TIRO-530113 format. One line per 2 residues: number of its first residue (from 1); for each residue x, y, z of C-alpha. Coordinates in Angstrom, 1 decimal. Layout:
N
NUM	X/Y/Z  ...
***
This chain:
146
1	-21.1/-8.9/-1.9  -18.9/-6.2/-0.3
3	-17.8/-3.6/-2.8  -14.2/-2.3/-2.8
5	-15.7/1.3/-2.6  -17.4/0.5/0.7
7	-14.3/-1.0/2.2  -12.0/1.9/1.4
9	-14.6/4.4/2.3  -15.0/2.8/5.8
11	-11.2/2.9/6.4  -10.5/6.6/5.5
13	-10.6/7.6/8.9  -8.2/4.9/9.8
15	-5.8/6.1/7.3  -6.0/9.7/8.3
17	-5.3/8.9/11.8  -2.5/6.6/10.7
19	-0.9/9.5/8.5  2.6/10.7/9.6
21	4.7/13.3/8.3  8.5/13.4/8.4
23	11.0/16.3/8.7  10.6/19.4/6.4
25	7.6/18.4/4.3  6.6/22.0/3.7
27	10.0/22.4/1.7  9.5/19.9/-0.8
29	9.1/20.5/-4.4  5.3/19.7/-4.9
31	5.9/19.6/-8.9  7.7/16.3/-8.4
33	4.3/14.7/-6.8  2.1/16.0/-9.3
35	0.7/13.1/-11.4  -1.8/12.8/-14.3
37	-3.8/9.5/-13.8  -5.4/6.9/-16.2
39	-7.6/4.0/-16.0  -6.0/2.5/-19.3
41	-2.9/0.2/-18.6  -0.7/1.3/-21.5
43	3.2/0.8/-21.9  5.1/3.0/-24.2
45	8.8/3.6/-24.9  9.1/7.2/-24.1
47	10.9/9.6/-21.9  7.7/11.6/-20.8
49	6.4/11.3/-17.4  4.4/8.3/-17.2
51	0.7/8.5/-16.0  0.2/6.8/-12.6
53	-2.4/3.6/-13.5  -5.2/3.4/-10.9
55	-8.6/1.5/-10.6  -9.8/3.5/-7.6
57	-10.2/7.3/-7.2  -9.2/9.3/-4.0
59	-12.8/8.7/-2.8  -12.8/5.0/-3.2
61	-15.0/4.8/-6.4  -14.1/2.3/-8.9
63	-13.4/4.3/-12.1  -12.3/1.4/-14.2
65	-15.6/-0.8/-13.9  -14.0/-3.8/-15.6
67	-11.8/-4.4/-12.4  -14.7/-4.2/-10.2
69	-15.3/-7.4/-8.4  -12.0/-9.1/-9.7
71	-10.9/-9.9/-6.3  -13.2/-11.9/-3.9
73	-14.3/-10.3/-0.7  -12.3/-12.6/1.7
75	-9.1/-11.9/-0.2  -9.7/-8.2/-0.3
77	-10.6/-8.1/3.6  -7.2/-10.1/4.3
79	-5.2/-7.6/2.2  -6.7/-4.7/3.8
81	-6.0/-6.2/7.4  -2.5/-6.9/6.3
83	-1.9/-3.5/5.1  -3.2/-2.0/8.4
85	-1.2/-4.4/10.5  1.9/-3.5/8.6
87	1.2/0.3/8.9  0.6/-0.1/12.7
89	3.9/-2.2/13.1  5.6/0.3/11.3
91	4.6/3.1/13.8  6.0/0.7/16.8
93	9.1/-0.3/15.2  9.9/3.0/13.8
95	9.7/4.4/17.3  11.7/1.5/18.7
97	14.5/2.2/16.3  14.3/5.8/17.1
99	14.8/5.0/20.9  17.8/2.6/20.0
101	15.7/-0.3/21.3  16.6/-1.7/17.8
103	19.4/-0.8/15.7  18.0/-0.5/12.1
105	14.1/-0.4/10.6  12.8/1.0/7.6
107	9.1/1.6/7.2  6.7/0.8/4.4
109	4.7/3.8/4.8  2.8/4.4/1.8
111	4.0/1.2/0.2  1.8/-1.2/2.0
113	-0.3/-2.1/-1.0  2.8/-2.6/-3.2
115	4.2/-5.6/-1.1  0.8/-7.0/0.1
117	-0.5/-6.7/-3.5  2.2/-8.5/-5.1
119	2.2/-11.2/-2.6  -1.5/-11.8/-2.9
121	-1.3/-11.9/-6.7  1.0/-15.0/-6.7
123	0.5/-18.5/-5.7  1.5/-19.5/-2.0
125	4.1/-22.0/-3.5  5.8/-19.2/-5.3
127	9.1/-18.1/-3.9  9.5/-14.5/-2.7
129	12.4/-12.7/-1.3  11.1/-9.6/0.6
131	13.6/-7.1/1.8  13.4/-3.6/3.0
133	9.9/-2.2/3.0  8.6/-5.5/2.0
135	7.4/-7.0/5.2  3.9/-6.9/4.1
137	4.6/-9.8/2.0  5.8/-11.7/5.0
139	2.7/-10.9/6.8  0.6/-12.0/3.8
141	2.3/-15.4/4.1  1.6/-15.9/7.6
143	4.6/-14.7/9.4  3.9/-13.1/12.6
145	5.2/-9.7/13.8  7.1/-11.4/16.6
***
């Protein structure tokens, strides 16, 4: 069985080459993006900053072993291919929008897993209403880029 960790590690170089930066990234208040992580899914009623739940660390290692193997290999590979396709489509469509070849496009950069993962988690007969930055859900359902 192909592990999630191996799939992630083999794709690290792809994500590094696909990474893009926009505008004055060096002028951002980095404190806004500092997160504490947890592998315990815990809901509370509080105004404290929420910890970001994760199953996998930055190196692709599963840190909460109870989730390992919870997604079959075929589904995981389809999710990965869909997220990469969405990322590559973003590059093309964003450039077309910047060149005035299309009037409007919002990228899904960094949000690929949210749209694809949400669509993958529900049944194919369940209704979805994707909007901006959720084109990955359309791709998951079989819509083409064209």
